[in-house]
Structure formats: structure tokens, C-alpha cells
C-alpha positions as CSV (number, residue, x, y, z in Angstrom):
1,M,5.9,14.9,-25.6
2,G,5.5,11.1,-25.4
3,T,2.7,8.2,-26.6
4,I,2.2,7.6,-22.7
5,D,1.0,9.9,-20.3
6,A,1.1,7.9,-17.0
7,V,3.3,4.8,-16.3
8,V,2.7,2.8,-13.1
9,T,4.8,0.7,-11.7
10,G,3.6,-2.6,-9.8
11,A,0.5,-2.7,-12.0
12,G,-0.4,-5.7,-10.9
13,G,-0.3,-5.5,-7.7
14,F,-3.1,-4.0,-5.7
15,I,-2.8,-0.3,-4.6
16,G,-1.2,-0.1,-8.5
17,G,-4.3,-1.7,-10.1
18,H,-6.8,0.8,-8.7
19,L,-4.6,3.9,-9.5
20,T,-4.3,2.3,-13.4
21,R,-7.9,2.1,-13.1
22,A,-8.3,5.4,-11.7
23,L,-6.3,7.0,-14.5
24,L,-7.3,5.1,-17.5
25,D,-10.7,6.5,-16.2
26,E,-9.6,9.7,-16.4
27,G,-9.1,9.2,-20.3
28,L,-5.0,9.3,-20.0
29,R,-2.6,6.8,-22.1
30,V,-1.3,5.0,-19.2
31,R,1.2,2.4,-19.3
32,G,0.9,-0.5,-16.4
33,V,4.2,-2.6,-15.6
34,D,4.5,-5.8,-13.3
35,R,7.1,-8.2,-13.0
36,K,4.7,-10.9,-12.9
37,P,2.9,-12.6,-16.1
38,L,-0.2,-11.1,-16.6
39,T,-2.2,-14.1,-15.8
40,A,-1.3,-13.2,-12.1
41,W,-1.9,-9.2,-12.0
42,Y,-5.4,-8.5,-9.8
43,Q,-6.2,-6.1,-12.4
44,A,-4.6,-6.0,-16.0
45,H,-6.7,-3.4,-17.8
46,P,-7.1,-4.3,-21.1
47,E,-7.2,-0.8,-21.9
48,A,-3.8,0.2,-20.6
49,D,0.0,-0.3,-22.5
50,N,0.4,-3.8,-20.0
51,L,4.0,-4.3,-19.8
52,V,5.9,-7.2,-18.1
53,R,8.8,-6.3,-17.0
54,D,11.6,-6.1,-13.7
55,V,11.9,-2.5,-12.2
56,D,14.5,-4.2,-10.5
57,L,16.4,-4.4,-13.2
58,L,18.2,-0.5,-14.7
59,D,17.0,-2.3,-18.8
60,G,13.1,-3.2,-17.4
61,C,13.0,0.8,-15.7
62,T,13.9,2.0,-19.0
63,D,11.8,-0.2,-20.8
64,A,8.9,1.3,-18.9
65,M,9.7,4.8,-19.7
66,A,10.5,4.2,-23.3
67,G,7.8,7.5,-24.8
68,A,7.1,8.4,-21.5
69,E,8.7,12.3,-21.9
70,G,6.5,14.5,-19.7
71,A,4.7,11.6,-18.3
72,E,3.3,11.1,-14.3
73,V,5.3,8.5,-13.0
74,F,3.9,6.5,-10.2
75,H,6.6,4.1,-8.4
76,L,4.4,1.3,-6.2
77,A,6.2,-1.5,-7.0
78,A,8.2,-3.3,-4.0
79,D,8.5,-6.3,-2.4
80,M,6.8,-6.0,1.1
81,G,3.5,-7.4,2.6
82,G,1.9,-7.4,5.9
83,M,3.5,-7.8,9.3
84,G,4.2,-11.2,8.9
85,F,6.1,-10.9,5.4
86,I,8.0,-7.7,6.8
87,E,9.6,-9.0,9.8
88,N,10.9,-12.3,8.0
89,H,12.2,-10.9,5.0
90,K,14.0,-7.9,5.7
91,A,16.7,-8.7,3.0
92,D,13.8,-8.6,0.7
93,C,12.2,-5.7,1.5
94,M,15.3,-3.6,1.2
95,L,16.0,-4.9,-2.2
96,S,13.2,-2.6,-3.4
97,V,16.4,0.0,-3.0
98,L,16.9,-1.5,-6.4
99,S,13.5,-0.7,-8.4
100,S,13.6,2.4,-6.0
101,T,16.9,3.9,-7.3
102,H,16.5,2.2,-10.8
103,M,13.2,4.3,-11.7
104,L,14.7,7.4,-10.7
105,L,17.2,7.3,-12.9
106,A,15.1,6.1,-15.8
107,A,12.7,9.1,-14.9
108,R,14.9,11.6,-14.8
109,D,17.2,10.6,-18.3
110,A,13.4,10.2,-20.1
111,G,12.7,13.2,-19.2
112,A,9.5,12.5,-16.7
113,G,6.6,15.4,-15.8
114,R,6.3,14.5,-12.5
115,Y,7.0,11.3,-10.1
116,F,5.7,10.4,-7.2
117,Y,6.8,7.7,-4.6
118,S,4.8,5.4,-2.7
119,S,6.9,5.3,1.3
120,S,5.3,3.7,4.3
121,A,4.3,4.8,7.9
122,C,7.0,2.5,8.5
123,V,9.3,5.4,7.9
124,Y,8.2,6.3,11.8
125,A,10.3,6.9,14.6
126,A,10.1,3.3,16.9
127,G,10.4,4.9,19.9
128,K,7.2,7.2,19.3
129,Q,4.8,3.9,18.7
130,T,5.7,2.2,22.2
131,E,1.6,2.5,23.2
132,A,-1.4,1.3,22.2
133,D,-3.1,4.5,23.1
134,V,-0.8,6.4,20.9
135,T,-0.3,10.4,19.9
136,A,-1.0,10.1,16.1
137,L,2.3,10.6,14.0
138,R,3.4,13.5,12.3
139,E,5.6,14.1,9.2
140,E,8.5,15.3,11.4
141,D,8.6,12.1,13.5
142,A,10.3,9.9,10.9
143,Y,13.1,11.7,12.5
144,P,15.5,11.2,14.4
145,A,15.5,8.0,12.5
146,M,14.8,4.5,13.9
147,P,12.2,3.1,11.0
148,E,10.7,-0.3,11.3
149,D,14.2,-2.9,10.2
150,G,14.5,-3.6,7.1
151,Y,11.4,-2.2,4.9
152,G,11.1,0.9,6.8
153,W,14.9,1.8,6.2
154,E,14.4,0.9,2.4
155,K,11.4,2.9,2.3
156,L,13.3,5.8,4.4
157,F,16.3,6.0,2.4
158,S,14.5,6.1,-1.1
159,E,12.0,9.7,0.5
160,R,15.9,11.0,0.3
161,M,16.6,9.3,-2.1
162,A,13.8,10.8,-4.2
163,R,14.5,14.5,-2.4
164,H,17.6,14.9,-3.9
165,F,16.3,13.8,-7.5
166,R,14.3,16.6,-7.3
167,E,16.9,19.4,-5.8
168,D,19.9,17.7,-7.9
169,F,18.2,17.0,-11.4
170,G,14.9,18.9,-10.8
171,L,12.4,15.8,-11.1
172,A,9.4,16.8,-9.4
173,T,9.2,14.4,-7.2
174,R,6.3,13.6,-4.2
175,T,6.5,11.5,-1.6
176,A,3.7,9.6,0.4
177,R,3.4,7.6,3.4
178,Y,0.7,5.7,3.1
179,H,-1.1,4.1,6.5
180,N,-2.5,0.5,5.7
181,V,-4.5,0.7,2.7
182,Y,-6.8,-2.0,2.7
183,G,-10.2,-3.3,0.2
184,P,-10.8,-5.1,-2.5
185,Y,-8.7,-6.9,-5.2
186,G,-5.7,-6.9,-2.7
187,T,-3.7,-9.8,-1.1
188,W,-5.9,-11.8,1.5
189,T,-4.0,-15.1,1.7
190,G,-0.3,-16.6,1.1
191,G,1.6,-14.8,4.3
192,R,1.8,-11.3,2.5
193,E,-1.9,-9.9,3.5
194,K,-2.3,-7.3,5.9
195,A,-4.4,-6.9,9.4
196,P,-7.3,-6.0,7.3
197,A,-7.6,-8.7,5.1
198,A,-6.2,-11.3,7.3
199,A,-9.4,-10.9,9.4
200,C,-11.9,-11.0,6.7
201,R,-10.2,-14.6,5.4
202,K,-10.5,-15.7,9.0
203,V,-13.7,-14.4,9.8
204,A,-15.1,-15.7,6.2
205,L,-13.3,-19.4,6.7
206,A,-14.5,-19.9,9.9
207,V,-18.3,-18.9,8.5
208,L,-18.1,-21.0,5.7
209,T,-16.9,-23.9,7.6
210,G,-18.9,-23.7,10.6
211,T,-16.0,-23.1,13.1
212,D,-16.4,-20.7,15.7
213,E,-13.2,-19.7,16.6
214,V,-10.2,-17.3,15.1
215,E,-6.5,-16.7,15.6
216,I,-5.2,-13.4,16.7
217,W,-1.3,-12.5,17.0
218,G,-0.8,-11.1,20.3
219,D,-2.9,-10.1,22.8
220,G,-5.0,-7.9,20.0
221,E,-4.3,-4.8,21.8
222,Q,-2.3,-3.3,19.0
223,T,-3.6,-0.5,17.7
224,R,-3.4,0.9,13.7
225,S,-5.5,2.8,11.2
226,F,-6.8,1.7,8.0
227,T,-6.8,3.8,5.1
228,Y,-9.5,2.4,2.4
229,I,-8.1,2.1,-1.4
230,D,-10.4,4.7,-3.0
231,D,-9.1,7.0,-0.4
232,C,-5.7,6.1,-1.1
233,V,-5.8,6.4,-4.9
234,E,-8.0,9.8,-4.5
235,G,-5.2,11.3,-1.7
236,T,-2.0,10.0,-4.2
237,L,-3.1,12.1,-7.6
238,R,-3.9,14.9,-5.5
239,L,-0.6,14.9,-4.3
240,A,0.8,13.9,-7.3
241,R,-0.2,16.9,-8.8
242,S,0.1,19.0,-5.8
243,Q,3.0,21.5,-5.4
244,F,3.8,20.5,-1.7
245,V,7.1,18.7,-1.9
246,D,7.5,17.1,1.4
247,P,6.2,13.6,2.0
248,L,3.1,13.5,3.6
249,N,0.9,11.4,5.9
250,I,-1.8,9.2,3.3
251,G,-3.8,7.6,6.0
252,S,-7.3,7.7,7.9
253,D,-6.7,9.2,11.5
254,Q,-9.5,6.4,12.9
255,L,-7.4,4.5,15.6
256,V,-8.8,1.1,16.4
257,S,-6.9,-2.6,18.3
258,I,-7.2,-5.2,16.1
259,N,-9.5,-6.8,18.5
260,Q,-12.0,-4.3,17.1
261,L,-11.4,-4.8,13.5
262,F,-12.0,-8.9,14.1
263,A,-15.1,-7.4,16.3
264,I,-16.2,-5.2,13.2
265,V,-15.7,-7.7,11.0
266,E,-17.3,-10.5,13.1
267,G,-20.5,-7.9,12.8
268,I,-20.6,-7.5,9.0
269,A,-20.4,-11.3,9.1
270,G,-23.5,-11.6,11.5
271,V,-21.4,-13.9,14.0
272,R,-19.6,-13.7,17.0
273,L,-16.3,-15.9,17.3
274,K,-13.7,-17.0,20.3
275,H,-10.5,-15.0,19.9
276,R,-7.5,-17.5,20.7
277,H,-4.6,-15.1,21.1
278,I,-1.2,-16.7,19.6
279,P,2.6,-15.9,19.3
280,G,3.2,-13.6,16.1
281,P,4.8,-10.8,14.7
282,L,3.6,-7.9,16.2
283,G,4.9,-4.8,14.6
284,V,5.3,-1.6,16.9
285,R,2.3,-1.4,19.7
286,G,0.3,1.5,18.1
287,R,0.6,3.8,14.6
288,N,-2.3,6.4,14.1
289,S,-1.7,9.3,10.7
290,D,-1.7,12.9,11.9
291,N,-3.8,14.8,9.0
292,T,-3.0,17.9,10.1
293,R,-0.9,18.6,7.3
294,I,-2.5,17.2,4.5
295,V,-5.6,19.1,5.3
296,K,-3.7,22.1,5.6
297,E,-2.0,21.3,2.1
298,L,-4.9,19.5,0.2
299,G,-7.7,20.8,1.8
300,W,-8.4,16.8,1.9
301,E,-8.0,13.6,4.1
302,P,-9.0,10.1,3.8
303,E,-12.9,9.7,4.5
304,T,-13.9,6.3,4.1
305,P,-15.3,4.8,7.5
306,L,-13.7,1.8,8.8
307,T,-17.0,0.0,8.7
308,V,-17.7,1.2,5.1
309,G,-14.6,0.1,3.7
310,L,-14.7,-3.2,5.5
311,E,-17.8,-4.3,4.3
312,R,-16.8,-3.9,0.9
313,T,-13.5,-6.1,1.4
314,Y,-15.0,-8.4,3.9
315,R,-17.5,-8.9,0.9
316,W,-14.8,-9.7,-1.6
317,V,-12.8,-11.5,0.4
318,Y,-15.5,-14.1,1.4
319,D,-16.3,-14.5,-2.5
320,Q,-12.3,-15.6,-2.7
321,V,-12.6,-18.0,0.2
322,S,-16.1,-19.6,-0.9
323,A,-13.9,-19.8,-4.6
324,Q,-11.5,-22.1,-2.7
325,L,-13.2,-24.3,-0.8
326,D,-15.3,-25.2,-4.0
327,G,-11.9,-25.5,-6.5
328,R,-13.2,-22.8,-8.3
329,P,-10.6,-19.7,-9.8
330,Y,-9.9,-17.3,-6.9
331,F,-7.1,-14.5,-6.4
332,T,-4.2,-15.2,-5.2
333,S,-1.1,-13.0,-6.3
């Protein structure tokens, strides 16, 4: 066996930073890998073996897997963001196929014990997401394939690649389809942020500057479910270590509209703001997670209420916005 128990790619990012913390708390020897300089990592845990490498490159993946025979591998690295990013950077999103492919090769060649791939609910067929009152998506709804253009196609392809590495080479792959993960230590500004962080930022900015209005893309009646980061990490570890080999939803099934999302954040902040609806990237009209299979296979499902997760997220984002306005250091990655 190698000297490393777990490898996390994208460790300098949102989910990767939280997952690395959880693995370290188990007493494991963890290598965190990200191409960003350490000063740009959201959480650079000093106890981890933090490695700055670009896992788009096979050499970077080989370095990431050095001494990791038998290790758990969690491949989270990807060029992605919220709807504002993925609708306007489709080629960039699809280029994540480089890291998806090269990490599989490196993990296979290094003799990894388990390989977890973080896919997305964006793999689901667009034709099943045309109404705000959407029927929750089951795992089989990814086919016939018509995923989110760009980002969704790369994720679906890489799911298949992981499956075939399991079938052809015996690499024990596991795949999760994440549904809109949010929480502290995540992207909240700069164009890559997702709806919960954007809502928190806009409301916090209104509170701190004394304005009474926020902008919302579209009519705000588009619907989503949002998964708190602690639930995402718990589901990731449960699935990675399970015997279930097919893709599995990891997502909350609490469906809300974007207007409702903003109203919840405003309630947390103790304000009521005007909503100005403007054109913007919207994605599908509605998306929710069917958790029947995860309950059956893992005996668990995400459980953090949206109000609870948003309370924690808003407080963190508020502090970042306040620091930004004051010229103090804040997180921007």
C-alpha cells in the first residue's frame, strides 16, 4: 500500500476543501491537489499533503497519484460554475474531459482502491425539465441523452468513461450526480457563483449599502433544489465506500423557486427587498432530485433544511461582502 490514504482533486475549491477536512478528521493521510496557487485555495489544510498540479495534464495526475496505491480517489476538479458561467463557457466546461480522462488513467496505473467521480444533475435530459413544477429526476432519466449543452455532455461522457474503466480494468468507480451544492467557503462573486451564493451576496450588499432592490434573472419562477455542503460530503463518503456502482443522485428534494430562495435569504437578513427581474442565463425551467434510490441503496438522504443551510451560508457571504466593501481581505476564488 502507498503512503497516501486519499487523494482529492479540486481540493482548493468549494466541495474539495470541505471533503479534505472530513477525510483528515477521520485520521487519514490526505493529498489535496489543485492547479491554483495555495494562497488561492478556499481551504488549504496544513495537515494535508497539498500539491499544486494541473490535473488536465497526465503528468499532473501521475504526480497526484504518487504513493497512493490502494487509496481512495475523489475526482472533483472541473472548470465550472453556476448558470452564468456554464451557459457562456461551454468549450471550457467540456475541456474538463482532460482531467476526467487523465485521472482515470493515473488512478488505474497507480492501483487506486476506489475512484469517486463527481458528476452533476446537468446530465439529465432537458425534455424532462421544461416545467417549474417538475417531476423529480430519477437516475434513469439521463437517457435518452439530452444533457445541459457543454457542461452536461462532458459530465455524462465522463460518467461513461468511469463505468468502462470499472468494467474493462477493474477500477472500483463510483459516481454521484450532485444537485446544486451550496454553503460557506464557496464561490460567491466573480461570475462562477451559483444561485444560493448569488442571492446571499445580493441581499448582503443591499443590507450593507442601504439599497432596497435586488436583481433576479428571468421571472424567478424557475425551480431548483439546493444541497447543503455537509450533506454533499456525507453522501459522497457513503457512496464512495458503498457497493453501489451506478450513478446516484446526491441532492435535496426540497424544491423552491428562485423568488422563494431570495425571500428566504431576505428573511434571514431581516429585510424585504424589491425584485427587479432582468434577462439572464436561466438553464432548465425546473430541476429536483428523486431520492428513492439513494434511500434504498445507502439508507440515507440529504437532510439539512434549506433555511438552516442558507442561514450559515448567508452569514459567511455577508462577512465576505463586508470585508470587500471595507477593503479587508476576503475570499474570491
